[in-house]
N, C-alpha and C positions, 0 to 999 in steps of 0.2 A: 522181737528181741532187739534191744537197742545196741548200737555199735559205737564204741568210743572213737572219735576222730583223732588220729594221731597228731601230735603237735607239729607245727611247721618249723623246720630247722632254720636257724637264723642265717646260715650261709646260703640258703636257697633264695633269700630275698634279693631281688635285683638291685644293683647299685643305682644310685641316683644318676640323672642325666648330667653331662658335663656342665660345669659352672661357667657362665659367661663372665668375661672380665668385668663388665659393668656391675654385675651382681656382686662379684667379689669386692669391688671397690666400695660399694655401699655397705657391705658387712664390715670391712676394715674401718670405715669411717665411724660406724656405729660402735665398734669395739673401742675406738679411741676415746669416746665419750662415756663409756660405762665401765672402763677397766680400773675399778677401784679395788682395794684390798691387798695391794702389794703383789709381788711375784706369784705367791701361792694362789691368791684370788684371781689374778689375771690368767694364769695357766689353767685354773679350774674352769673359768668362763670359756676359754678356747676349747677345752676338752669337751665340755657339755655341748657347745654349739657345733663344733666341727667333726667330732668323733661320734657322739651319741645321737645328736639330732639331725644334722645335715649330712653326715657320713661322707665328708669330703676326703678323709683318709682314715685308715684303720688305726686301731689302738696301738698296734706294734710299730707302725710307721711314725705315729705321733711321738711315742716314747723314744724311738730311735733318734728322731730329730732333737727332742728335748735333752736327752743325755749328752748330745754333742754341744748344745747351747750351754749346758751346765759346766762344761769344761772351759768354756771361753771366758775371758774377761768381758765385762759389759752386762747390761740388763738382759737376763735370760728370756724373760717373757717377750720383750720387744724383738729379740733375735729369733725366737721361735715363730713369731708372726711373720718376720721377714723370710724365714726358711720355708714356711708353708706357702706363702705367697709366691716365692720363687719357684718352688716345686710345681705349683699348679699353673702359673702364668709367666714363666720365664723371668728374666731380669727385671722387667718393669713391674711384674707382679710382686716381686720381693721388695723393690724400692717403694712402691705405693703402700704395701702392707706395713712396712716398717715406719715409713714417714707418717702415715695416718695414725699409727699407734702413739706418736709423739706430738704431732701438731696441735691437737686440741688442748693438751696439757700445757704446751708452750704459750698458746694464746691466753688461756685462763690465768696462767702464772704471771704473765706480763701485766694483765689488768690488776690482779691481786697485789702484785708487787708495787704498782703505782699507788693503789689505795693505801697500802701499808706505809710507804714512804711519805705520801702526802698527808695522810690523816692518822698516822700512828700515835700521835700525841693527843688526839681527841679522847676524852674520858671513856666513851663507849668502847672504842677500839682498844685502848690501853687496858681496860678492865677485862675484855675478852682474852687478850694475850697474857694477862696476869695469871689466869687459870690454865691457859694452854701450855705455858712453859714447863710447869711441873709435870704435866701429862707427857710431854715429849721426853723428859728425863726417864720416866717410867717405861715409855715405848722403847727407847734405846736399851734400857736394862733388859726388857723382855726379848729384844733381838739377840743380845748376848746369850741369854738363857736358851733361846730357840736354836741358835747356831751351835752352841756348846753341847746341848743334849743330843744333837745329831752327829757332831763331828768328833767329840772327845770320847773315844771308845776304849782307850787304854792309858796307862800311866805315861807313856812316852808322849802322846799327843797332849795330855794335860801339862806335861813339862814344857812343851813348845808354847802352849797358850800362856803359861806363867812367865816364861822368858820374854815373850813378846810384850806382855803387859809391863814387866819391869823395864824393858828397853825403852818403851815410849813414855811411860809414866815418870820413871826416875832419871833416865838418861836423855830423854827427848830425841831418841833416834828417829830419823826420818822414816816415814812409812814405806817408801820404796826399798830402803835398806832392809827393813824387817821382812818384806815379801821375798826379796832376793835371798836373805839368809835362810828363811824357812824353806824355800825351794831347794837350796843346796842341801840342807839337812834331809829333806824328803828324798832327794835323788840318791844320796848316799845310803840313807836308811832303807830305801826300796830295794837296794842291791844286797845290803847286809842282812836285813830282817824284813822281807817283803810282807810277811803276815801282819806285822805291826802297822804298816801303812796301807793295809787293805780296808781300813775302817771307813774310808769315803765310799761314795757310790752315787749312781744316778738315781733314777726314780723307779727302778725295778723293771720287771718284764710285764709284758701285756698279759692280762688274765681274763678280760671280759671280751665278749663278742657282741657287737651291735649290728651285725649284718654286713653285707657286702658294701664296700666303700668305693668311691671313684678311684682313689689310689689305695689299693688293697695290699695285703701282705705279699701276694704273688704278682702284683702289677709290675711289668717291666719298667725300669728306670726310663723316664722320658729322655728323648735325644738331647735336649738342652741341659740335662742334669748329669750327663756322662762326662767323665774327666777327659780333658785334653790340655796339652801344654799350651797350645795357642790361646785357648779360652782363659786359662789361668794367667798367662802373661798379659792378656788384654785387660782383665779385671784389675790386676796389680798396677798396670800402667795408668788406667783410668783413675784409680784411687790415689796414686801419687800426684797426678795432675790436679785432682780435686782438693788435695791438701796443699800442694806447693803454690798453686796460683793465688788463693786468698792469703796464704802466709807471706808469699813474696810481695803482694800488693800492700799488705799491712806494713811489712818491714821497710819497703821502699818509700811508701807514702807517709808513714807516721814515725818510723824509726823503731829499732829493736826494743828500746826501753819504754815505749808508749804503753799505756794501760791496756789497750785493745790487743796489741801484739803480744804482750805478756800473758793476757788471758788466753789467747789462741794457743800459745805454747804450753801453758800450764795445764789447760784442760785436755790437750792432746795426751799429755803424760797421764793425767787422771784416768782417761778412757782405757788405758792399757793396764791399770792397776786395780780394776774393780772385780778381782776374784772374790767370790763370797757374797756378791750382791752390793747394793748401794751403801749399806751400813759400813762395809769394809772401806770404801773410798772416802767416807765422810771425815775420818781423822786426817787423811791427806789433804782434803779440801780445807779443813780448819787450820792445819799447820801452815798451808800456803796462803789461802785467801784471807784468813784472819791474822795469823801470826806474822807472816813474811810481807805480804803486799798491803795489808790493811784495807782491803776492799770492803769489808764489813766487820762489825763487832761480834763478840761472842753471843751477845743477846740476839742480834739480828740473825746469826746462824741458827740459833734455836727456833726463832720464829719462822725462818725459812723452811726448816724441816717440818714444822707443824703445817705450813701451807702445802708442802709437798705431800704430806700424809693425807690431806683432805681433798686433793684434786685427783682426777683420773690420770692414768699414765704411769710410767716407771718412776719409782721414788728418786732415782738419780736425777730427775728433773729439778731437784733442788739446786742444781748447778745454774739453771736459768735464773733463779732468784738471786743467787750470788752474783751472777753476771749483771743482772739489772741493777742491783744495789750498788755494785762497784762502779758501773758506768755512770749512774746517776750521781753518786757522791763525788766521784772524781771529775764530774762535769766535762767529759771528754770532748763534747762539741760546744762547750761554752755554757755560761749560766742561763742563757735563754732557750736552750734546747735540752733540758734535763730529761724529759720523757723520751725523746728520740734517742738520747745517749743510752738510757737504760734499756730501751727496746732493742736497739742494735746490738748492745753488749750481750743481752740474753740470747738473741738469735745466733750471735757469733759463737758463744760457748756451747750452745746446743749443737751447732754444726760440727765443731771440732770434737765434741764428746761422743757423738753418735756415728760419725763417719767410719771409724774402725769397726764398729759392729756390723755395718753393711758389708764391709770388705771381708770380714771373717766368714760371713755366710756365703756370699757370692763366690769367694775364692775356695773356701773349704767344703762347701756343700757337695760338689761333685765327688770329692774324695770320700765323704761320708756315705753317699749313695752307692759307692762302689762295693760296699759290704753292708749287709743288714744284720750283722751281729751286734750285740749290745756294746756300746762304747763306755768304758769305765774311767773313772777319774784316775789320773796317774798318782804315783807316790808323792811327787813334788806338790801337786795340787792338794792332796790330803794334808800335808804339812802346812801349806799356806792357809787352808781353811781353819786349822787348829790355831795358827797364829792370829787369824782374824778375830777369834773369840777374845783373846787378850786385848787386842786393839779396840774392839767395840766396847768392852768393859771399861777401858780407860776413857772412851768417849762419854759413856754414861756418867762417870765421875766428873769429867770436865763440865758437862751440862749441869749436873747436880750442884757443883760448886757455885756456878754463876747464877743459879736459880735460888739456892738457899742462902747464899751470902752475896747478894747483888752488889753490895758496896765493898766487897772484900771482907776478910776476916775481922778487920777492925770495925766494920760497919754493923755487925750484929747478925744474928741468925733469924731468918724469916720462918717462924714456926707455922704460920698459915700455909705458906707454899709447901712446907714439908708435909703437912696433913693432906693437901691436895695430891701431892706426889705419891704418898703412901696409899691413898684411896685409889688412885689410878693404877698403881702396881698391883694391888689386891684384885681390882676388877679385871686386869689383863691376865695375871698369872694364876689366880685362884678360880675366878669365875669365867675366864675365857671370853670376855666381852670383846667386841670388835674395836679396832683402833679408832675409826671415825666416831663410833658411839661414845667412846671414852673421851675423845677430844671435845666433842660437843658438850658432854656433861660438865667437863672441867671448865670449858669456856663460860658456860652459864654460871657455874659456881664462882669463877673469877669475877664476872660482871657483878654478881650479887654482893660479893665481899667488898668490891671497890666502891659500891654505892652506899654501903652501910658502915 
């Protein structure tokens, strides 16, 4: 008589051996080169690799960290990598994980930005970008739809989105003012009608069990991740020095009004306004970098977003493109050092954009680790996310105008670009095709249309 062997419970599987710092570095470097697909794709890759396959940490601890990163301004996927690296290998682990998440993208974008500026007028390159620009318009429209479907859960939040759209479209209200106004509305609304502003949320609770992990649900918080005032003070003081020293050198050596100094200041502010992801900060970037400072043109902004979509790393790396073009066009080191000017400007804006993200994790991580309950989005953040929908919709219209009427309303309507944009929108919204896939198809179409 045969006897059925009982299944092995997942929680009886031994946890993997502790990960050496060298092995972790190699993983973070690999992740930096394969992190395509925007925040959702990047978080999915980390979940598959670190929770399901390698079992570095449990599902619940992963989502606990993710929910905290979702509350912060800045790129949540990069901050999540920083958090996990810090939790496993102390401060240097977090710094290395976060830096390697960004560094490959920075190097690739510097090269692509140089090719774009140096050879953008070559018919081959111009043809490719002729098809890419309408695709980017459709991608931003999809972003507004994606954020809106998740965030706008009641009429009040719809009203906030509509008000933010009207404010930036009709009144040209600065993006920081819209964020501040939404936060105030959310703060008051959270007290008066908290159920209305409970529409936001993190990524849910853990539901799957992939076996024991190195950092499991019941694993005690490591000593370096426990909160202490001295550690918090040290992190904040270090962050202040890392910001003040380069900013002070730029101001003293070049002057406050120099292009590089203004870039450092502008992108510091941008780093603190990225609630809702990179698409939320793009309106602020185009208001400043395009409208106020003139570092790049509207068309170049669209092209930069296309390059950001097709390279690994966080989408907010489009700021590196903006920095490169601004430094190159303004010839900040003279007409004989244009590549150097662009490369230095790209590195500079990347530094000031991502420095706050590291500080948020290294300073706030111990507070998060002090409780393993789910962290929820606050009422002000829920209102900000709703406002972001209106702002991103305005961005889609801004891009659409410059793509479909490239020479202004007096110059005529580009029907071919409109057809490419419509095809891209259908592919993204109806058939759920990937962003890179759609950009590649539209680039080929643009090249073919430009040749015939």
